[in-house]
N, C-alpha and C positions, 0 to 999 in steps of 0.2 A: 504629498502624507505616503505614509504608507504604516502599518502596523505588521506586529508580529500575531502569530498561530501555534499553537500546539495540542497534544493529543491528552485528552485531563485520564488517559495512563502511565503516561511515560512521566514516572516518578523523577525522572533524570535531568529533564529534563531545565533550564536556568532558564526564568519564568525574563523574559524582553530582553533572551542574551545580547549583551551590551555589543560585542563583536559578530555576532550572527547582523545585526541592526545596522549595526559599519561595513561590514563588508557588502551589504544589502543598496547599499546609500553611498558607497561609494563607486561600486558600478553602473548605476545609476537605473539596476536592474529591476523589471517588472514582478519579477518572481523568482523568489528562491528558495531551495532550503537548507539544510543542516543533512551532511552524510556521515556515512564513516566508511572503514573498507571491510568490508565481511571477509573474515580471516582462515572461517569453517561453515563449508557446504551446510553442518548442521544451524547452524544465523536463521536464526527465524525474522531478519530484518527480510521488509517489503523492498527492493528491487527498484534502483532509477536508471530506468532506462532506456533506449527508441523503440517505441513502437509504432504501428499501423493496423487502425483496422481495416478491416480488407470490408467487412462487410458496409459502411459510413465512402468505402474508397478514397481513404483519408492517405494524407502524405505524410512519414514518417516524425514522428513527433513524440516533443519530451514524455516519461510518461513515470507512476509510482507503481510497479505491480506486487499487489502484496502477497506472499509467501506460499497463502492456499490455492492463489490462482495461475501458481507455476504447475507445470506437471513434474514429477521428483525425479526424472529422467535428467532433464532440461535443468532447475533446481539445483544439483548435484555436482553438472559438470564441473572439470576443472582446467584451467588454461594451463597453460607446458608450463609455468614457473611452480605448478600445483595449488597454486588457490585457489577459488571459485572464477569462474567465469565471469557468472555474474556478480562481481564484488564491489559495486555503489549501491552502502547499505542506506535505508532511511533513515534519518531519527524523528519522523514527524514532527519533524521543528520549522516553520516559514514564515517569512517574510513577502506578503503582497503589496504592492503602488495601491491606491483607492481608484485609483485611473482604470488600470489592468480589469480590475476585479469584476468595476462600473461592464467595462468591453465585456469580458467573459459571459455575464445577466444578461447582455442582448439576444448569445445563443443562445436556445433553450435547450440542449443536447447537452447530458453529462453522461458516460455509459454508468452502468449497475453493474456491481459488483454482487453474488454471487454467496453473502458471507454465514460459513458453517455456525449453527448455533446449537451450542451441549444443552442436552438436556433428559428426560426419560426414555428410555429404548419405549416405543408404541408398543403392542399387544403382537405376539407371534402368529396367531392366528395360522396355530397348528402349523407351520413353517418350522420347527426345531431351532431355532433363531431367538430362545431366550423369553421370561416371564414379564409379564409388565411391571415398567418402574425399573425395570432391570440394567445397569449401566454396563458397558460394555467399554472394554478398551484398545480404542484404536491409536492408535502413536500413543503424541500428545494428548490429544482430544481426547472427549470419550463422553463418548453418547451421543455423537455426533445427528439427531433424526429431523434437521428444518434445516431449511435456506433462509434467512434472513436479506433481499436486495436493499444496497446501499449505496450511493457515493458522496465517493469520498472526496475530502477538503480538499486536496493532491491535483483532482482529477483535473482542474482547471492550469495545470500545465499546457495539456492541450494547445490550451489558445495565447499561448505565446507563440508570439516571431520571431 
């Protein structure tokens, strides 16, 4: 048995996408995600890639890395064909088997992501930064002044054999 998962902020997601469910079933895969090719380096999609956590002495594994976790110079690299080098974009739609998630739940480790949280700027404290409550524009994100630690549903891809 398997089930479909998608993020709540993905208004384009097709709920219980029959094509994705059929593809996962045909492959008998424990975990499947829906992807799209990133056509521009400015795309804000997370990327599906291979990853090695050197802190855990981990082998290469499949992982989604969010755009805010990748340094700009890496995120904007282009391949010889002019397309983004990191071109497999995550659409935040997944199919997991219950057996796979049961095995993944036995391991208590999941990576923690430092997610920027938008909000008012803290008081300047005489540093000439700005007034309390001011919002600053930094890229597309406004007034990021805190981080939230999270684990994501796609973090279980590191448990695929």
